[in-house]
C-alpha positions as CSV (number, residue, x, y, z in Angstrom):
1,M,252.7,260.3,-163.5
2,K,252.3,256.6,-163.9
3,S,249.4,255.2,-166.0
4,M,248.7,251.5,-166.8
5,Q,247.4,251.4,-170.3
6,L,246.3,248.8,-172.8
7,T,248.8,248.6,-175.6
8,G,247.3,245.7,-177.6
9,I,245.2,242.5,-177.2
10,R,246.0,241.1,-173.8
11,Q,248.9,243.6,-173.5
12,M,249.4,246.3,-170.9
13,K,252.3,248.6,-170.0
14,M,253.0,251.2,-167.4
15,L,253.6,254.5,-169.1
16,D,254.8,257.9,-168.0
17,V,252.2,260.5,-169.0
18,P,251.6,264.1,-168.1
19,K,249.7,264.6,-164.8
20,P,246.2,266.0,-165.6
21,D,245.1,269.3,-164.2
22,I,241.9,271.1,-163.6
23,Q,240.5,272.6,-166.8
24,N,237.0,273.7,-165.7
25,D,235.9,275.5,-162.5
26,T,233.9,272.5,-161.5
27,D,236.7,269.9,-162.0
28,V,238.2,267.8,-159.2
29,L,241.8,266.4,-159.3
30,I,241.8,262.9,-157.7
31,R,244.7,260.9,-156.3
32,M,243.6,257.4,-157.1
33,Q,243.8,254.7,-154.4
34,A,241.7,251.7,-155.3
35,V,240.4,250.4,-158.6
36,G,238.3,247.2,-159.1
37,V,238.7,245.1,-162.2
38,C,235.3,245.0,-164.0
39,G,234.2,242.5,-166.7
40,S,233.8,245.3,-169.2
41,D,237.5,246.3,-168.6
42,V,238.4,242.7,-169.4
43,H,236.3,242.8,-172.6
44,Y,238.5,245.7,-173.8
45,Y,241.6,243.8,-172.6
46,V,240.7,240.5,-174.4
47,T,239.0,241.7,-177.6
48,G,239.8,245.4,-177.8
49,K,236.2,246.5,-178.0
50,I,232.6,246.3,-176.7
51,G,230.3,246.6,-179.6
52,S,231.0,249.9,-181.5
53,Q,233.4,251.1,-178.8
54,V,236.9,250.1,-180.1
55,V,240.1,250.8,-178.2
56,Q,242.7,253.1,-179.8
57,Y,246.0,252.1,-178.2
58,P,247.4,253.1,-175.9
59,F,244.4,253.5,-173.6
60,P,243.8,253.3,-169.8
61,V,240.6,251.5,-168.8
62,G,239.1,251.2,-165.3
63,H,236.0,252.8,-163.9
64,E,235.4,251.2,-160.5
65,G,237.4,253.7,-158.5
66,A,238.0,255.5,-155.3
67,G,240.5,258.1,-154.2
68,I,241.4,261.3,-152.3
69,V,240.7,264.8,-153.5
70,E,244.0,266.5,-154.4
71,K,242.7,269.8,-155.8
72,V,239.4,271.5,-156.6
73,G,238.2,274.1,-159.1
74,S,237.0,277.5,-158.0
75,E,233.3,276.6,-158.2
76,V,233.5,273.3,-156.4
77,S,231.4,273.6,-153.3
78,S,230.7,270.1,-152.1
79,L,234.3,268.9,-151.7
80,R,237.5,269.9,-150.0
81,V,241.1,268.8,-150.5
82,G,241.7,265.6,-148.5
83,D,238.1,264.3,-148.9
84,R,237.8,260.6,-149.6
85,I,235.5,259.8,-152.5
86,A,233.8,257.1,-154.5
87,I,233.8,257.9,-158.2
88,E,230.6,257.9,-160.3
89,P,232.1,257.0,-163.8
90,A,229.2,258.5,-165.8
91,M,229.5,262.2,-166.9
92,P,226.2,263.2,-168.5
93,C,225.7,266.6,-170.2
94,G,222.7,267.5,-168.0
95,T,220.9,269.3,-170.8
96,C,219.7,266.8,-173.5
97,D,216.3,265.3,-173.6
98,Q,217.4,262.1,-171.8
99,C,219.0,264.0,-168.9
100,L,215.9,266.2,-168.6
101,A,213.7,263.2,-168.6
102,G,215.6,261.7,-165.6
103,R,217.6,259.3,-167.8
104,P,221.2,260.7,-167.5
105,H,222.5,257.1,-167.9
106,T,221.3,257.3,-171.6
107,C,222.5,260.9,-172.1
108,R,222.9,261.7,-175.8
109,K,226.4,263.1,-175.0
110,L,227.4,260.8,-172.2
111,R,231.1,260.4,-171.3
112,F,232.0,257.4,-169.3
113,L,235.3,256.7,-167.5
114,G,237.4,254.1,-169.3
115,C,235.2,254.0,-172.4
116,P,237.0,254.4,-175.8
117,G,236.0,257.6,-177.5
118,Q,234.6,259.0,-174.3
119,A,237.0,259.3,-171.4
120,E,240.3,257.7,-170.3
121,G,240.0,255.3,-167.3
122,C,241.2,255.5,-163.8
123,L,244.2,253.1,-163.9
124,S,246.4,256.1,-163.3
125,E,247.9,257.8,-160.3
126,Y,245.7,260.9,-160.9
127,I,242.5,261.6,-162.8
128,V,240.2,264.7,-163.2
129,M,236.5,264.3,-162.9
130,P,233.6,266.8,-162.6
131,Q,232.3,267.6,-159.2
132,G,229.1,265.7,-159.8
133,S,231.0,262.4,-160.3
134,C,232.8,262.7,-156.9
135,L,230.8,261.2,-154.0
136,P,232.1,261.8,-150.5
137,I,232.2,258.6,-148.3
138,P,231.6,258.4,-144.6
139,A,234.6,257.9,-142.2
140,S,233.5,254.3,-141.5
141,M,234.0,253.2,-145.2
142,I,237.3,252.1,-146.6
143,L,238.3,253.0,-150.1
144,E,238.0,249.5,-151.4
145,Q,234.4,249.4,-150.3
146,A,233.9,252.8,-152.0
147,S,235.2,251.3,-155.3
148,I,232.7,248.4,-155.0
149,S,229.8,250.8,-154.6
150,E,229.9,251.3,-158.4
151,P,229.0,247.8,-159.4
152,L,226.7,247.5,-156.4
153,A,224.7,250.5,-157.8
154,I,224.1,248.6,-161.0
155,G,222.5,245.7,-159.0
156,L,220.4,248.1,-157.0
157,Y,219.2,249.8,-160.2
158,A,218.4,246.4,-161.8
159,A,216.3,245.4,-158.8
160,H,214.4,248.7,-159.0
161,L,213.7,248.2,-162.7
162,A,212.3,244.7,-161.9
163,G,209.3,246.3,-160.1
164,E,207.8,244.9,-156.9
165,L,209.9,242.0,-155.7
166,K,208.6,241.4,-152.2
167,G,207.7,237.7,-151.9
168,K,208.8,237.0,-155.5
169,N,210.8,233.9,-156.6
170,I,213.9,234.9,-158.6
171,A,216.9,233.5,-160.4
172,I,220.2,235.2,-161.0
173,L,222.2,233.6,-163.8
174,G,225.8,234.4,-163.3
175,S,227.3,235.0,-159.9
176,G,230.2,237.4,-160.6
177,P,230.3,240.8,-159.0
178,I,227.3,242.0,-161.0
179,G,225.3,238.9,-160.0
180,L,226.2,239.5,-156.4
181,S,225.2,243.1,-156.7
182,V,221.8,242.1,-158.1
183,L,221.5,239.5,-155.2
184,A,222.0,242.3,-152.7
185,G,219.4,244.5,-154.5
186,V,216.7,241.8,-154.6
187,R,217.3,240.8,-151.0
188,L,216.9,244.4,-149.9
189,A,213.7,244.5,-151.9
190,G,212.3,241.5,-150.0
191,A,212.5,238.7,-152.6
192,A,211.4,235.3,-151.3
193,N,213.6,232.7,-152.9
194,V,216.7,233.6,-154.9
195,H,218.3,230.9,-157.0
196,V,221.9,231.7,-158.3
197,T,223.9,229.9,-161.0
198,D,227.6,230.0,-162.0
199,K,230.4,227.7,-163.2
200,I,232.8,228.5,-160.4
201,D,232.1,226.9,-157.0
202,E,234.0,229.6,-155.0
203,R,231.6,232.2,-156.5
204,L,228.6,230.1,-155.6
205,A,229.9,229.8,-152.0
206,I,230.1,233.6,-151.8
207,A,226.6,233.9,-153.2
208,R,225.3,231.6,-150.4
209,K,227.1,233.7,-147.8
210,S,225.4,236.7,-149.4
211,G,221.9,235.4,-149.1
212,A,221.2,233.1,-152.0
213,T,218.5,230.5,-151.3
214,D,220.0,227.8,-153.6
215,T,223.0,227.7,-155.9
216,Y,223.7,225.6,-159.0
217,N,226.9,224.9,-160.9
218,I,226.0,224.9,-164.6
219,L,228.9,222.6,-165.5
220,R,227.5,219.8,-163.3
221,Q,223.8,220.3,-163.1
222,D,220.8,220.7,-165.3
223,V,219.9,224.0,-163.6
224,V,216.5,224.3,-165.4
225,M,215.3,220.9,-164.3
226,K,216.5,221.4,-160.7
227,M,215.0,224.9,-160.4
228,K,211.7,223.7,-161.8
229,K,211.6,220.9,-159.1
230,R,212.1,223.5,-156.4
231,E,209.8,226.1,-158.1
232,P,207.0,224.1,-159.9
233,L,205.1,227.3,-160.9
234,M,208.4,228.7,-162.2
235,L,209.9,232.1,-161.5
236,D,208.6,235.6,-161.4
237,V,211.8,237.3,-162.5
238,V,215.2,236.2,-163.9
239,F,218.3,238.4,-164.1
240,E,220.8,237.4,-166.8
241,C,224.2,238.6,-165.4
242,C,226.8,236.8,-167.5
243,G,226.2,237.8,-171.1
244,R,225.7,234.3,-172.5
245,Q,223.2,233.0,-175.0
246,E,222.7,229.8,-173.1
247,A,221.7,231.8,-170.0
248,L,219.0,233.6,-171.9
249,D,217.7,230.3,-173.1
250,Q,217.6,229.1,-169.5
251,A,215.8,232.3,-168.4
252,I,213.0,232.0,-170.9
253,N,212.5,228.3,-169.9
254,L,212.4,229.2,-166.2
255,L,210.1,232.2,-166.3
256,K,206.4,231.7,-165.6
257,P,203.7,233.3,-167.8
258,G,203.8,237.0,-167.3
259,G,207.4,236.8,-166.0
260,K,210.1,239.4,-166.5
261,L,213.7,238.9,-167.9
262,L,216.3,241.6,-167.1
263,I,219.4,241.5,-169.2
264,V,222.3,242.9,-167.1
265,G,225.3,241.1,-168.5
266,I,227.4,242.4,-171.4
267,P,228.0,239.8,-174.1
268,E,231.1,239.6,-176.3
269,F,228.9,238.9,-179.4
270,S,226.6,241.3,-181.2
271,R,223.2,239.5,-181.3
272,F,221.0,237.5,-178.9
273,S,218.2,235.2,-180.1
274,F,215.0,234.2,-178.4
275,P,212.4,231.4,-178.9
276,V,209.5,233.4,-180.2
277,D,206.9,230.8,-179.4
278,D,207.8,230.7,-175.7
279,L,208.1,234.5,-175.5
280,R,204.7,235.0,-177.1
281,R,202.8,232.3,-175.3
282,K,204.2,233.3,-171.9
283,E,203.9,237.0,-172.6
284,I,207.5,237.5,-171.3
285,C,208.6,241.1,-170.6
286,I,212.3,241.8,-171.5
287,Q,214.1,244.7,-169.9
288,N,217.7,245.8,-170.6
289,V,219.6,247.3,-167.7
290,R,221.9,250.2,-168.6
291,R,224.4,251.0,-165.8
292,Q,223.1,252.5,-162.5
293,N,221.0,255.6,-163.1
294,G,221.3,257.4,-159.8
295,C,221.7,254.5,-157.4
296,D,225.3,255.4,-156.5
297,K,224.5,257.2,-153.3
298,E,222.1,254.4,-152.2
299,A,225.0,251.9,-152.8
300,I,227.3,254.0,-150.5
301,R,224.6,254.2,-147.9
302,V,223.8,250.5,-147.7
303,I,227.5,249.6,-147.5
304,A,228.1,252.2,-144.8
305,D,225.2,251.1,-142.7
306,G,226.0,247.4,-142.9
307,S,222.9,246.5,-145.0
308,V,225.1,245.0,-147.6
309,A,228.5,243.4,-146.8
310,V,231.0,243.6,-149.6
311,D,234.4,243.0,-148.1
312,H,234.2,239.2,-148.8
313,W,233.6,240.0,-152.5
314,I,237.3,241.0,-152.8
315,T,239.2,237.7,-153.4
316,H,242.4,239.0,-154.9
317,R,244.5,242.2,-154.4
318,F,247.3,243.5,-156.6
319,D,249.8,246.3,-156.6
320,F,249.6,248.9,-159.4
321,E,252.5,247.4,-161.4
322,D,250.8,244.0,-161.4
323,C,247.7,245.0,-163.3
324,K,248.3,242.6,-166.1
325,E,248.4,239.7,-163.7
326,A,245.0,240.9,-162.3
327,F,243.5,241.2,-165.8
328,D,244.8,237.7,-166.8
329,L,243.3,236.2,-163.6
330,V,239.9,237.7,-164.2
331,A,239.9,237.0,-167.9
332,G,240.7,233.3,-167.3
333,Y,238.2,232.9,-164.3
334,Q,241.2,231.6,-162.4
335,D,241.6,230.7,-158.7
336,G,238.0,231.2,-157.9
337,V,238.3,235.0,-158.5
338,M,235.3,237.2,-157.7
339,K,236.6,240.7,-157.5
340,A,240.2,241.6,-158.1
341,M,241.2,244.9,-156.5
342,I,244.2,247.1,-157.6
343,N,245.8,249.3,-155.1
344,I,247.3,252.3,-156.9
345,Q,249.1,254.1,-154.0
């Protein structure tokens, strides 16, 4: 089969590799159809690593996927050949202390699709996943939407972690796909005013279409000053969705006493810093967000019932053989890109 794999920094190549087959009775063989390019995939493409997770070449990335069931193991009861599915990329063990405590996203033995040292990604014609990672989608949902349900689930989880949001004033710093996912989550939770920042005007236009109250281009505006004019008592919650130190600095400045900062973005560097005096005097709460923790089915439901529209998130589409072009586009923030979608077959 064909598999698009990283072969070096900013290098990709289509390789012929053996087609995978079912190894366990609960495995599912999936014929891949749609794969979204995620910022974490691009980190591996540009730097070869995220923190301690270092790519050993060649390696296929990709974890925002959807496809069609090709074959099922003897103990698979929830799926049939021909079913269309969204893929939950996390594969927890189900038996460690974290899994038993309702935290499978921090499983001690977690395997994650497209993560070096854990599992190969889904930029291949076929992959094998456990039954629990294969989520049937309704007939009304197209496979591109199913692929987007994965990042949307992260935004829904981040909104849940923030606590009660009804009537709250919020900022989302970074309006890429994860920022849009958080925007969808806080809107569903009843947030009052949602202020969104980015450096790409096209992304800010999509954020306004998706329900942002106000948007700000960080390259042309003093976003802290402008938001403080609109929100003189400052903000209840800020979501950092771009992995930038300057965004964290803005967040601490924007939060009111007793406010909450949620860190969703993945930085390319190894350490953040915070102004201790402001943190202490304001009694700011800091919450990291780790993936989606069980919000995948909710994401599928809100897309299917029309509560969250995601079709306009996809700004660019590529054929399988043009993956490198897609990754270069996203890595360079070119052409107003929001979500690049790769059509495998």
